Structure formats: C-alpha cells, structure tokens
N, C-alpha and C positions, 0 to 999 in steps of 0.2 A: 365276767368275761362275756363278750357278745357272741352271737350265734356263729358268725363266720370264723372267728378266732377259735371258738370251742371245737368246731368241726375240724379245723386244721390241726389242733393239738391232739384230738382223738385219732386223726389219721396218722400223725407222726408216732403216736404211741403204738398204734397197730403195726406200723412198719418196724419199730424197734423191738417190740415184744413178740411179734409174729415171726420175725427172722431170728429165731433162737440160736441158730448156728452161725450167725454173722456172714451169711452167704451173699446177700444182696446189699446189706448195710453194715459196713465193717466198724470195728472199734475206732479206727482212725476217722471215719465219717462222723461218728457220734461225738468224738472229741472236737472235731472241727466245728460242728453245728453248735455245740455248747460255747466254745470260745468265741465264735463269730457273733452269736446272739448277744453274749455278754458285752462285747465291744460295741455293738450297735446301740443297745438300750442304755449302756453306761451304768454307773453305780447309782444306787438309790431307787431304781425302778422296782415296781411291784413284781412279785413272782409271776403273776398272770401275764404282765407285759413281756417278761423274759420268755415264758413258755410259749406265748403266741408268736413272738419273733423267731424263736428257735424252730417252731413247727413249720413256719413258712420257708425257712432255709432248708429244712429236711425235705419238704415236698418239692421245692425248686430243684434240689440237687438230684433226688431220686427219680423225678419225672422223666427226664430224657432216657434214663436207664430202663425204667419199668413204666411204660406208658399206661399200663393197666391200673396203676395206683391213682394217678390224677383222674382217670375215667371213673374209678370207683368213688372218689370224693365228689365229683360232679353229679354222679347218680344219686347222691344222698341230699343234695341241695333242694330245698323246697322250690317248686316251680309255680310262681304266682298265676301264670296263665291258666293253670288247671282250675283254680278257684273261679276265675272269670268265666271260663267255659261252663262250669257247673251252674253258676248263677244265671247266666244267659239261657242255658238249656232249661232251667227250672221255670223261668218266665215264659218261654215259648211253650213249655208243656202246659202250664196253666192257661195260656191263651188258646191252645188248640183243644184241650180235652173238655173245656167247660161246656156243659149242656144243661140248660135249666128245664129239667123235666122232658117229657116227650113232646115233639113238635114245637109249637110256639106257645105252650101253656105252662104255667108254674103251679104245681100242687103245693100250697103253702104248708102242708103238713109233712112234705117229704122233698124239700129242695135239695139237690145233690151238693150244694155248697156247704150244707150242714155237716157232711162227712169230713170236709176239710177242717171245719171248726172243731168237731169232736176229736179228730186225730191230734190236732195241736194241743187241745186241753189235756189229752192223755200224755202227750210228750212233756208238758209242763209238770204234770204230777210225777212222772217218772224222774224228771230232773231233780225235783224236790226230794223224792225218796232216795235217789242216788247220792245227793249231797249230804243227807242226814245219816242214812244207814250204811251206805257203801262208799264212803269217802275214800279216795285213793284207788278205787277199783280200776281195772283196765277199761279203756274206751270200748263202746259198743261196736257192733259189726259195721254199721254205716260209717261211723267216724274212722274206724280202723281201715276200712276199704278206701276212704278218701286219702288217708295218710299214705297208704301204699301206692295209690295212684299218683299223688303229688310229690312224694319223696320216698326214701327208703327202698328204692328199687334195687334189685340184685343186678350189679353191672354185667354187661355182656363182655365176655373175654374173647378175644380173637385168637384162634388157635393157629399158631405158625409152626414152622418146621421144628423150632427148638422147643423143648419141654419147659414150661414156665417154672416147674420145680415146686417142691413142697412148701418152700418158704413163701413164694408168691401166693400160692393157694391159701396158705394159712392167713396171710395178711388180708386177702380179699374176702375170706370167710369171716374173719373176726371183726372187720371194720363196720359192716352194717349192723351187726348185733350190738357192738359197743355204742355206736351212735344212737341206735334206737332206744337204748336204756337211758342215755343221757338226755336226748331231745324229746322224750315222751311227754313231759309236762308242756313244753313249748308247742310241739306239734299237735297235742291234744287241744289246746286252746285255739290254735290256728284253724284246725279242722272244724271245731265247734263254731267259730265265727263264720266260716264259709257256709256251713250247713244252715245256720240261722238266717243268713242272708238269702240262701237258696229257698228256704221255706217262705220268707217274706216275698221273694220274687214270684214264687208259684201263686201265692194269694193275689199279688198284684196282677198277674197274668189272668187269673180267673175274673177279677173285677174288670179288667180292661176288655176281656172277651165279652163279658156281660153287657157292657155299654156299647161296644162296637156292633154287636149283633142287634142290640136294641135300636140302633139307628136305622137298620135296614128292615127289621121285622117288628111287628107289634106283638109283644108278649101279653097274654091274658092270664090273670091270676084268679084261682078258684080253689076250692077244697071240697073233699068228700070224706066221710067216715061212717063206719057202721055203728060205732059205739059212742062217739063224741058229739055233743051238741055245740051250738054257737058259743055258749058261755065258756065251756071247757076249752074250745079251740082258741078263743080270745085270750084266756088265761095262759095257755101254753105259749102262744105267740108273744104275749107280753113279757114272758120270762126269756125265751130264746132270742128274741130280737131286741131286748132291752139295751145291749151295747150299741146296736145300730141306731136305735131311737135316741140314745144319749148323745152320740157323736154327730148325728145329723139334725137333731132337734125336731124330727118328725114324730108325732105321737102315734101310738098303735091305734088303729080304728076301733070304734066301739062295737058292742055286741051286735047292734042292728046292722052295721056295715058288714060285719063278718057274715051274718045270716044272709045278707043280700047277695053274696057271691058264692053261696053253696052251689056246687055243681047240680045241674048243668049251667047255672048262671056264672058269670065271670065279669071282670072289669079290667081296664087298662092296668098293667102291672108296674107302671113307673114308680109309684110310691113304694111298693114292696121291693122293687129292685134296689131303690136307695137304702131301704132298711137292711136288706141282705148285704149289700156292699159295705155299709157302715159297720155291720156286725163282723164281717170278715176283717175289715181294717182294724177294728178295736180288739178283736180276740187273737188275730194272727199277725197282721202286718206290724202294728205298733210294738207288741211284746217281743216279737222276733227281732226287730231293729234294736230295741233296748238290750236284749241279750247279746246281739252281735257287737254292740258298742262295748258292753262289759267285757266280753271275751277278747275284743280287740285291745282294750287297755291291759288286760292280763297278758295277752300275747306280747304286747310291746315291752312290758316290764320283764317278762321272762326272756325275751330275745336279747336283752342287754345284760342279763344276769344268769346265764347258763352255768349250772353248777357241775364241776368236774370232780371226780373222786381223788382229790389231791392228797389224801392220806395214803394212797398206794405207794409201794416202794419205788416205782418208776418215777413218780413226781417228786417224792421226797429226795431221791438221789439227785435229780436235776436241780431242784431248788437249793439243796444244801451246797451243791457245787457252785452255784451262782452267788450265794450269799457269802462265800469265802471260807469254806471249811466243811469237812465231812460231818455228817450227822452222827448221832450217838446211838448205839445199839447196846441194850443191856439184856443179857441172858442169865436166867436164874435156874440152875439145875435143881432137881428135887430127887433126893435119894439116889443119886447117880454121879459117880466120879468120872469126869471127862478125861479120857486118855489123850496122849499127845497126838495120836493118829486121828481121833475124833475131833480134837480141837483144830487140827489143820484142815480137816474137811469142813468144819463149821466156819472157820475163817474164810475159806474159799467161797462157800455159799453166800455168806453175808457180804463179802466183797463184790461178788457178781450181782447180787440183788440190790445192794445199797451203795454201790460205787465207792468202796473204800471207807465206809463209815467206821468210826472208832468203836470197836466192839469190846465190851467189858463182860467177862464171864465171872459171875459171883462164885464164891465158895459154895459147894453144894449144901443144901439144907437137908438135914438128916430126917429119917422117918419119924414122924410124930414130934418133931422138935418145936414145941409151942413157943419157947422163948425166942428162937430164931425167927418164927413167923411174926412175933410182936415187933421185932426190930428190923423187919423186912425193908421198911422205907427210911430207916434212920441213915442219914448221910447219903441217900441215893439221889441220882439226878432227878430234877423236877419233872413232873409229867409233861407230855408234849404241849408246846405252846403253838399258837397260830400266828402267822405273820402275813398280813395282807390277804387273809382268806386261805392261805396255803400252809401246809404243815412244814415248818422250817425249824432247823436246829432241834429236831425232835428226838427225844429219847425213846426209840422204838423198843418195846418190851416184849420179851419172849420167855416162856417157861420151857424147860428142857427135861424130857423124861426118856427112859429106856423102854423100848417095846418089850424087852424081856420081862419087865415087871408087870404084875397084874394090878390094874387101877383099883384103888380103894377109896371109897367116899370119905371115910374118917381121916384119911391121910392125904392122898393126892387131891381129893376134892376140897378139903379145908385149905390146902396150899393154894389151889387155883382161885378160890374165893378171896383169899387174903391178897393175892397178887393183883386180882382184878380191881381192887379198890384204888389202885394208882393209875388205872387206865381211863382216859377221858371218855365221856359219852360219845358214842358213834365210832370209836376206835376199837375194833375187836382185839381181844387178847388171843395171841397165837401160841399154840402149844406145839413146839418142835418135838418130835418123837423119833429118836434114833433107833434104827433097825439093825445096826451093825452087830450088836451082841446077840440078838435073836437069830440073825442069819448065820452067825458063826456056830451057833449051837444046833440049829435046824436048817441047814443050807438048802435042802430040796423039798421041804414040806410046805407046798403052796397052800394046802387047805388050812394048816395050822396058822400060817402067816395071815391069810385072809380073815380067819376068825379072830385073831388077836387084834388086827387092825380095826375090825368092826367094833370090837369091845371098847377099844380106846376112843374111836371116833364118837361112838354114842356117849361115852362117859364125858368126854371133853365138851361135846355139844350141850349136854345137860347142865354144864357149868358156864354157859354163855361164852364159850371160847371156840376157836377153830383149830382143828388138828391138821398138821402138815407132817407127813412121814418122809424121813431122810435116811439114807444109808451113809453115815458120816465117814465110814472107812473108804468109800468110793462113791462120792456123791455125783449125781447127774446134775451138773450146774444149770443147764438150760431148763430142765424140768423143775428143779427147785425154784428157780427164778419165777417161772410161770405159776407154780403153786403158791408161792408167797404173795404174788400179785393178786391172785384170786382170793386168797385168805384175807388180805388187807382190804379188799373191796367189799367183803361180806359185812352185813350189819351185825353188830355184836349181839349174840344170843339168838340170831335168826339164820344162821348159816345152815343150808340144807344138808342133811346127813349124806355123806358120801360125795359131796361136791368136790372137796379137795382131798387128793390122795397122794 
C-alpha cells in the first residue's frame, strides 16, 4: 500500500476505533462505507485496494461533519518544501560561515575546513556502529526534529462554541501516534536523505565561499609549530590532504617546499586551496550524495510498501466482510466451564470486535489433561492464512481463563505453550481472562482484584501471550474492542506488561 493510501486507512481506523460510542460515526455509516467500497472496487480486488477505497469514502463523508479530522490528516502529510528549505539554508550557512584562518592567511596545520571533514568522518563511523549494533533503534535527535518539522505535527483545533466531545478528542489524539508508528521507517529514510543532502550542501557552500573570496583576496599559506619540523608537517599533510590530492591530481609539495613557507614566510595559497577543496569534496560531498541516493531508493521503496497492522481485529473484520463471509474465531477454555451468561457476553464482545465472526467455543480442557492437550489441534481450523498481505478468513485464536483461578506454570503454562504452537509468527496469542466469577465472590475488593490481575498479566506475558481482562457477565463492549485491538497489534512475546487491561 502506498503512503497516501496508508495514511487514509490509518485515519479511517482512528475515526472508527476512536469513536467507541458511535457518536460521530454510526454503525449505519460503517455499513455504508463497506458496501460502497465493495461496489466500487468490485470482486477480486486485493484487500489493500478495498481498504484504501473504503478509507477515502470514510474521510469524504466525515470531513464536512468534523473538519478537524481532515485537518489532522493534512498535518501528518510530509511537506517536501521543508527539505528544500533545509538544504538551501545549509548551503547558505556554508557559504557565510567559511573563514580560512585569521585574515587572509591559511595555517596549514589548522585550517577550519578540517573541522567539517572530521565531523563527517565521525558521522560515518556512528552510522556504521548504529547499523551493526543498534539496528532498528529510534532515529537520533536531529532526524527526529526534522520529522517533527516536516510531518507529524499536532493539528491545531479551533475551539468553537460547541464542545468537540470526547470522541473527537480521542480521534485527534490517536491519529498522530498511530501514523507515527506506521510511517517511522519511511519518514526515517526520508529525513536521512534530506540531512545527507544538507550536509553535502554545507560542504559545497564552504567550497564556493572559499573560491569566491579567493577571487577578491589573495590568501597566503604558511605554517608554524613548536614541536613539528618540516618532515613531520609534510607527512601529516600527505595523509590529511590525500583525498584532495587524489581527486585533483595535485601532488603534496615536498619537504623543501614545506620548509620554505614556515612562518613568517608564506606563499600564494591557490595550490593549497585546491587540495583543501578536493579533500572536502572527496570526504564530505561525494559520500553524502551517495548516502542520499541510497536513502532515496529506500524511501521510494518504502513509500510504495507501507505496512499496516492488518492482523488487528479492525482490519480482519473489514477484510472478512469484503471477501464474502465472516471470519472464524476459536476460543479454547482451560479449567473453566463457560456459563450461559458468560457465553452471551463473550458472543457480544466477539461480535463487536470481529463484526459477526463465527465463534466456536471448544469444550473446556480439564486441569492437567495431557491427552486433551495432545489432541488440541486435531480437526481444528487451520492457522490463519494471508490473502494479498492481509489476514483474511483467519481463525483468530483465544485462550479463556477465569480470574478466580490462580495461574500455575505446570497447568495453565503448559496449556498456553501448547496452544501457541498453532499461532503463526507475528500473531500474538491472546488470553481472555473472565473476571465475572472473581467479582461475584469479591465484589468490592479493589486491592485483591489489582493483585490478581497483575499476577495473571505477568504469567501470560511470560508465555509470550497478551492478557485481556473482561467481565463477561456485563462486558464493556467499547473497552473490550479497544483492548482486543491493542492486544492484536502487540508483537508476540514482546507485549509490555500492563499495556492491555
């Protein structure tokens, strides 16, 4: 999915998941968007094409009602002019700040352009270390600052007489964070391209300033040192100016020539200016342009292949509806007999989160029933399949426990490990934990409830699963939908403790 379509889909998701109580975007609106998008794309389209078209319809319809939403979307679009301004400003900075020593003389042992060269060498080394040892780390402060400047701005909301409401605030708060996590790889490469071009522009500005001022003034080159002689100075210059000598073809003067310009003696600096400019070009300009081209190619590829978390219930529900049938949901209780009341609550939760998916509740597996664990996957629906990059016709898998039970590694843990073997890589196993029995026994004991939740949450996370707590006797459908979406978006085995409650 390309960048524009991915942003539209992310914005539509923020609208439909942020408005949990259906105040701004009703169920009728949702059904209309799905039906109209399916009619437009027709049969056989990819899930990505369907989701993209549906998202545009959502934004077109809600825009006149809630102008803050399209403003928020526009605020997240990368503004190319920011990169142009940064590059031009970098060139002007190099043009203005260049001074080759004091007055019109160049001290060959301390030309200020060497600071530019050394700084860029340090940057190259840090990029290598980052790529090898810190791959996948967050962008540095300069790149992050550019990303915030060029995109991911917090939209300005106009306060009118009417209260925008909690739903609108929830949408506007969720959208920037959702898009930032999705667009991070793309925006990181784009910012890197701009910064490499800016560094090259700074160096070009320095070189340009060097020659422009050389047309109006005569620069004189000399050197002086307390500890170094002509031989040592010549050896040092041969190393530091080797890139400039290689790129210009100008040899480094011999020891006698170096001795002849020891202060207070000097000579016309034209030869040394060419060597300095060549060194800056070889060490700064050319490598930075190469890095900019590499990051530009990465950016182009990522801009056309933005990855959305299509395994989330929100996307599963939409794709399953488009493909012509509800998805499948399988719930496997462990040492817990589901009452009729709890089953009604579970059906309501799954219907809300998965759009009428066909839910199958297995007979409960008894405590320590090893034989049942061995037959856990016998005749069960196949693990989720991928269709066109989106989870479609997926058998979403849940384990179900009672909060009233105390988690045991030898029982509940073995069961979770066995169940996890049927979950594809990248799809977290979600453990539903029913609080209804616990609350019936200890209705007002908040401290005991918090402690038991913490114990279950830690236990479930230790088994590479994600815990979602529900009161199936009286479920909060909006909260349950949000918690299931957050749990589905988590990386299996890496869900932060306490994230989903």
